[in-house]
C-alpha positions as CSV (number, residue, x, y, z in Angstrom):
1,X,-19.4,26.3,29.3
2,X,-19.6,22.7,28.9
3,X,-19.3,22.6,25.2
4,X,-16.3,25.0,25.4
5,X,-14.7,22.7,27.8
6,X,-15.1,19.6,25.5
7,X,-14.1,21.6,22.5
8,X,-10.8,22.7,24.2
9,X,-10.1,19.1,25.4
10,X,-10.3,17.9,21.8
11,X,-8.5,20.6,20.3
12,X,-5.6,20.2,22.9
13,X,-5.2,16.6,22.0
14,X,-4.4,16.6,18.2
15,X,-3.1,13.1,18.1
16,X,-6.2,10.7,17.4
17,X,-4.5,7.9,19.2
18,X,-4.4,9.9,22.5
19,X,-7.9,11.1,22.5
20,X,-9.9,10.2,25.6
21,X,-13.5,8.8,25.3
22,X,-16.3,11.3,25.6
23,X,-18.0,9.9,28.8
24,X,-20.2,12.9,29.5
25,X,-21.3,13.6,25.8
26,X,-25.1,14.2,25.7
27,X,-26.4,12.6,22.7
28,X,-29.5,14.6,22.6
29,X,-27.5,17.7,22.0
30,X,-27.0,17.2,18.3
31,X,-25.8,20.8,17.9
32,X,-22.9,19.8,20.1
33,X,-22.1,16.7,18.3
34,X,-21.9,18.5,15.1
35,X,-19.5,20.9,16.6
36,X,-17.1,18.1,17.6
37,X,-17.3,16.6,14.2
38,X,-16.3,20.0,12.6
39,X,-13.5,20.1,15.1
40,X,-12.5,16.6,13.8
41,X,-12.7,17.7,10.3
42,X,-10.6,21.0,11.0
43,X,-7.8,18.8,12.5
44,X,-8.0,16.3,9.8
45,X,-7.9,18.6,7.1
46,X,-4.8,20.3,8.5
47,X,-2.8,17.3,8.1
48,X,-0.5,16.8,5.2
49,X,-0.7,13.1,4.6
50,X,-4.3,11.7,3.8
51,X,-3.7,8.6,5.6
52,X,-3.4,10.3,8.9
53,X,-6.4,12.7,8.2
54,X,-8.5,9.6,7.4
55,X,-7.6,8.1,10.8
56,X,-8.5,11.1,12.7
57,X,-11.9,11.3,11.0
58,X,-12.8,7.7,11.9
59,X,-11.4,8.3,15.5
60,X,-13.7,11.2,15.8
61,X,-16.5,9.3,14.6
62,X,-15.9,6.5,16.8
63,X,-15.9,8.5,19.9
64,X,-18.9,10.9,19.0
65,X,-21.0,8.0,17.9
66,X,-20.0,5.6,20.7
67,X,-19.3,2.8,18.2
68,X,-17.1,-0.1,18.7
69,X,-15.5,0.0,15.3
70,X,-15.3,2.4,12.5
71,X,-13.6,1.5,9.2
72,X,-13.1,1.7,5.6
73,X,-13.4,-1.2,3.1
74,X,-12.2,-0.8,-0.6
75,X,-12.5,-3.1,-3.5
76,X,-9.0,-4.7,-4.6
77,X,-7.7,-5.8,-8.0
78,X,-9.5,-9.1,-7.7
79,X,-12.9,-7.4,-6.9
80,X,-12.9,-8.5,-3.3
81,X,-12.9,-6.2,-0.3
82,X,-9.9,-5.2,1.9
83,X,-10.3,-3.4,5.3
84,X,-7.9,-0.7,4.7
85,X,-8.6,1.7,7.8
86,X,-9.8,0.8,11.4
87,X,-10.5,2.4,14.6
88,X,-11.6,0.6,17.6
89,X,-12.9,1.4,21.0
90,X,-10.7,0.5,23.9
91,X,-11.3,-3.1,24.9
92,X,-12.7,-4.1,21.4
93,X,-10.7,-6.7,19.2
94,X,-9.1,-5.3,16.1
95,X,-10.3,-7.1,12.9
96,X,-8.5,-5.2,10.2
97,X,-5.8,-8.1,9.7
98,X,-8.7,-10.7,9.5
99,X,-10.7,-8.9,7.0
100,X,-8.3,-8.7,3.9
101,X,-9.3,-10.0,0.6
102,X,-12.9,-10.7,1.8
103,X,-14.6,-12.7,-0.9
104,X,-16.7,-10.6,-3.1
105,X,-19.8,-12.8,-2.3
106,X,-19.8,-11.9,1.4
107,X,-20.8,-8.2,0.6
108,X,-22.7,-8.9,-2.6
109,X,-26.2,-8.0,-1.1
110,X,-24.7,-4.8,0.2
111,X,-23.3,-3.7,-3.2
112,X,-26.5,-4.5,-4.7
113,X,-28.1,-2.0,-2.5
114,X,-25.2,0.5,-2.9
115,X,-25.8,0.4,-6.8
116,X,-29.4,1.4,-6.1
117,X,-28.3,4.4,-3.9
118,X,-29.0,2.7,-0.6
119,X,-27.3,2.3,2.7
120,X,-26.8,-0.4,5.0
121,X,-28.7,-0.3,8.3
122,X,-29.1,-3.1,10.5
123,X,-30.6,-2.6,14.0
124,X,-30.6,-6.4,14.9
125,X,-28.0,-8.7,13.2
126,X,-30.3,-11.9,13.9
127,X,-32.8,-10.6,11.5
128,X,-30.5,-11.1,8.7
129,X,-29.6,-14.8,9.6
130,X,-31.8,-16.1,6.6
131,X,-31.7,-13.2,4.1
132,X,-28.0,-12.7,4.1
133,X,-26.3,-15.9,5.7
134,X,-22.8,-15.3,4.5
135,X,-22.6,-11.7,5.8
136,X,-24.4,-12.8,9.0
137,X,-21.7,-15.4,9.6
138,X,-18.9,-12.7,9.0
139,X,-20.6,-10.2,11.2
140,X,-21.4,-12.7,13.8
141,X,-17.9,-13.8,14.3
142,X,-17.0,-10.0,15.0
143,X,-19.5,-9.6,17.8
144,X,-21.5,-7.2,15.7
145,X,-25.1,-6.9,16.8
146,X,-25.8,-3.6,14.9
147,X,-24.2,-1.9,11.9
148,X,-24.4,0.8,9.4
149,X,-22.4,1.1,6.3
150,X,-22.2,3.9,3.5
151,X,-21.0,3.3,0.0
152,X,-18.1,5.2,-1.4
153,X,-18.7,6.0,-5.2
154,X,-16.3,6.6,-8.0
155,X,-18.2,8.0,-10.9
156,X,-21.4,6.4,-9.8
157,X,-19.9,3.0,-9.0
158,X,-19.5,1.8,-5.7
159,X,-15.7,1.3,-4.9
160,X,-16.1,0.3,-1.3
161,X,-17.8,1.4,1.8
162,X,-17.3,2.7,5.5
163,X,-19.2,2.2,8.5
164,X,-19.6,1.8,12.4
165,X,-20.1,-1.3,14.5
166,X,-22.7,-1.5,17.2
167,X,-23.7,2.2,17.5
168,X,-26.7,2.8,19.9
169,X,-29.8,1.6,18.4
170,X,-31.5,4.9,19.2
171,X,-28.9,6.9,17.3
172,X,-29.2,4.7,14.0
173,X,-31.0,7.5,11.9
174,X,-28.6,10.3,13.2
175,X,-25.5,8.1,12.5
176,X,-26.6,7.0,9.2
177,X,-27.2,10.7,8.1
178,X,-24.0,11.8,9.6
179,X,-22.1,9.0,7.9
180,X,-23.7,9.8,4.6
181,X,-22.3,13.6,5.0
182,X,-19.1,12.5,6.2
183,X,-18.7,10.2,3.2
184,X,-17.8,13.1,0.9
185,X,-14.8,13.9,3.1
186,X,-13.8,10.3,3.2
187,X,-14.0,9.8,-0.5
188,X,-12.0,13.1,-1.2
189,X,-9.3,11.8,1.3
190,X,-9.0,8.6,-0.4
191,X,-8.4,10.2,-3.7
192,X,-5.8,12.6,-2.2
193,X,-4.2,9.5,-0.6
194,X,-4.2,7.7,-4.1
195,X,-2.5,10.8,-5.5
196,X,0.1,11.0,-2.8
197,X,1.0,7.2,-3.2
198,X,1.4,7.7,-6.9
199,X,3.7,10.8,-6.5
200,X,5.6,8.7,-4.0
201,X,5.9,5.8,-6.3
202,X,7.2,8.1,-9.3
203,X,9.8,9.4,-7.0
204,X,11.3,6.2,-6.3
205,X,10.7,4.1,-9.3
206,X,11.9,4.1,-12.9
207,X,9.0,5.1,-15.0
208,X,10.2,2.9,-18.1
209,X,10.9,-0.5,-16.2
210,X,8.9,0.2,-13.0
211,X,11.8,-0.9,-11.0
212,X,13.4,1.1,-8.0
213,X,15.4,4.0,-9.2
214,X,18.8,5.3,-7.7
215,X,17.1,7.2,-4.9
216,X,15.1,4.3,-3.5
217,X,18.5,2.2,-4.0
218,X,20.3,4.7,-1.8
219,X,17.4,4.5,0.9
220,X,17.7,0.6,0.7
221,X,21.4,0.8,1.2
222,X,21.1,3.1,4.5
223,X,18.3,0.9,5.9
224,X,20.2,-2.4,5.5
225,X,20.9,-3.8,9.1
226,X,24.6,-4.1,10.2
227,X,24.3,-7.9,10.4
228,X,22.7,-8.3,7.2
229,X,23.8,-11.1,4.8
230,X,23.8,-9.5,1.4
231,X,24.9,-10.2,-2.2
232,X,24.8,-7.8,-5.0
233,X,24.3,-8.5,-8.7
234,X,25.4,-5.9,-11.1
235,X,23.9,-6.0,-14.6
236,X,24.6,-4.2,-17.8
237,X,22.4,-4.5,-20.9
238,X,25.0,-5.0,-23.3
239,X,24.4,-3.8,-26.8
240,X,22.0,-1.0,-25.8
241,X,23.7,1.7,-27.6
242,X,24.0,-0.3,-30.9
243,X,20.1,-1.0,-30.6
244,X,19.2,2.6,-30.0
245,X,21.6,3.7,-33.0
246,X,20.5,1.3,-35.5
247,X,16.7,0.6,-34.3
248,X,15.8,3.5,-32.5
249,X,14.9,4.4,-29.0
250,X,11.8,2.7,-28.9
251,X,13.6,-0.6,-29.6
252,X,16.1,0.3,-26.9
253,X,13.2,0.8,-24.4
254,X,11.8,-2.5,-25.2
255,X,15.3,-4.1,-24.7
256,X,15.4,-2.5,-21.2
257,X,12.0,-3.9,-20.5
258,X,13.1,-7.4,-21.7
259,X,16.1,-7.2,-19.4
260,X,13.9,-6.3,-16.4
261,X,11.6,-9.1,-17.4
262,X,14.5,-11.7,-17.3
263,X,15.6,-10.1,-13.9
264,X,12.2,-10.6,-12.5
265,X,12.4,-14.4,-13.3
266,X,15.0,-14.6,-10.6
267,X,14.6,-11.6,-8.1
268,X,11.5,-10.3,-6.6
269,X,10.3,-6.6,-7.5
270,X,11.6,-5.1,-4.4
271,X,14.9,-6.4,-4.8
272,X,15.6,-4.6,-8.4
273,X,16.9,-1.3,-8.9
274,X,17.9,0.7,-12.3
275,X,20.8,2.8,-11.3
276,X,20.6,4.7,-14.8
277,X,21.1,4.0,-18.5
278,X,21.6,0.3,-19.1
279,X,22.8,-0.6,-15.5
280,X,20.7,-2.4,-12.9
281,X,21.3,-3.9,-9.4
282,X,19.7,-6.7,-7.6
283,X,20.0,-6.7,-3.8
284,X,19.7,-10.2,-2.4
285,X,19.2,-10.2,1.5
286,X,17.7,-13.6,2.2
287,X,20.2,-16.1,0.5
288,X,23.4,-18.0,1.7
289,X,26.3,-17.9,-0.6
290,X,25.4,-21.0,-2.2
291,X,21.8,-20.0,-3.0
292,X,23.0,-16.6,-4.0
293,X,25.4,-18.3,-6.6
294,X,22.6,-20.5,-8.0
295,X,20.4,-17.5,-8.4
296,X,23.1,-15.9,-10.5
297,X,23.6,-18.9,-12.6
298,X,19.9,-19.1,-13.2
299,X,19.9,-15.5,-14.3
300,X,22.6,-16.1,-16.8
301,X,20.7,-19.1,-18.2
302,X,17.4,-17.2,-18.5
303,X,19.3,-14.2,-20.2
304,X,20.6,-16.8,-23.2
305,X,17.3,-18.4,-23.4
306,X,15.4,-15.2,-23.7
307,X,18.2,-13.5,-25.8
308,X,18.9,-10.5,-23.7
309,X,22.5,-9.9,-23.4
310,X,23.4,-9.2,-19.8
311,X,26.9,-8.8,-18.6
312,X,26.5,-10.0,-14.8
313,X,28.9,-9.3,-11.9
314,X,28.1,-10.7,-8.4
315,X,29.7,-10.3,-5.1
316,X,28.4,-11.7,-1.8
317,X,29.4,-11.5,2.0
318,X,28.3,-11.1,5.4
319,X,28.1,-7.1,5.8
320,X,30.5,-6.5,8.6
321,X,33.5,-7.7,6.4
322,X,33.6,-4.5,4.1
323,X,31.4,-1.4,3.5
324,X,28.4,-1.9,1.4
325,X,29.8,0.5,-1.3
326,X,33.1,-1.6,-1.4
327,X,30.9,-4.9,-2.0
328,X,28.8,-2.9,-4.8
329,X,32.0,-1.7,-6.4
330,X,33.3,-5.2,-6.5
331,X,30.1,-6.5,-8.1
332,X,30.5,-3.5,-10.6
333,X,34.1,-4.6,-11.4
334,X,33.1,-8.3,-11.9
335,X,30.4,-7.1,-14.4
336,X,32.9,-5.3,-16.6
337,X,35.0,-8.3,-16.7
338,X,32.1,-10.6,-17.8
339,X,31.5,-7.8,-20.5
340,X,34.8,-7.7,-21.8
341,X,34.8,-11.6,-22.0
342,X,31.5,-11.3,-23.9
343,X,33.2,-9.2,-26.7
344,X,36.1,-11.3,-26.8
345,X,33.9,-14.4,-27.1
346,X,31.8,-13.0,-29.8
347,X,34.4,-11.1,-31.7
348,X,32.0,-8.1,-31.5
349,X,33.7,-4.7,-31.8
350,X,32.4,-3.0,-28.7
351,X,33.0,0.5,-30.1
352,X,30.5,-0.4,-32.7
C-alpha cells in the first residue's frame, strides 16, 4: 500500500519542478527505489523535448538518492567543461552559472580515470586535498563533502560526466551503480537533444551562409518590443546573376558567402538574415542614429575593400513612429536607389 501511495503521488505530479521531497522513503527498500526510477524514466521518455526529459531524470535521481545536487557537465569546443544541466535540493545554492568553461586541468584527473573506464567516488573530500588540489578547491567552494561522477562516452571517448553531490555515504555503492545504469539513458537523451537542436537550427538558418533565414527574421520582427529603437540595413549582392551565368553557381555561392563575411565585420551573427536569393537584412537594435549611420558607412568601406559589390539601403527610427514593415520597405527602396546609382556610376549594363 505504501508503495502504491508513493508511486501515485509521483505519477500525479508530472512537472519535475513541483515534485515534493520523499521524506518517508526507506533507503533499505532498493526494489521500491528502482520502481521510482522506472517511474521517472517513464515520465521523462514521454516528453517530446530532450531538455525537459533530462531535467526530469535529474530531479528523480536527486530526490531518490537524497543528494544536494545532480548535474551534467559537457566538454565544450575549447576542451573545457560546461555545467549544462542542474537540479538542486531546496535550500541548496545553484552552481550552474558559476561552472561554465571550467578549465580542463580542474577535472583532468577525473578524465584520466574515465579513459580507463573508472568512475569517481569520493566519500570524504578532505582525502583528496593533497592528491587533487585543483579539484579539491573547486569542490570545497561548493560545500561538497562527498561526490560520485560517472563518465559519458561517445565512441569510447569521454565527452563529459554527470553526478551527484553529497549523497548519503552509506548509499555510495548503490548510488554509483544506479548512476552507471542511468548513464545510458542520459547519453541517449543528449544525442536526441543534439539532433533536435540541429533540426531547429536548420529550420531557422540559411544552409549556405549560416545566417538567419526568412522564418527567423519574421519571428524576430514579431518579438521586437514596441519601444525598441531599430535600424534596418537592406543589402543586395550586385552582380550575382552575372557571376552565376558566366562562372557557374559555385562561384555565385562563394560570392554570397563573401558578402556575409563582409556583413559580419560590422554586424553580429544574430543580427543578420538572408531573405532569399541575393538579398540580406541586418537588424540593428542597440545603436542610436549616429552610431547606426557610422556602421552603415563602415559596411560600405568594407564592401569596397573586400571587392564585394553590395547595394545598401538604410532606415532608422524609434519604432512607434511607423510600422516595422514600413521601415523595412524604406530601407529596401533606398537599396534600389543605391543599386541604380552603382550601375549609372560604373556604366555597366544591368541587364547583362
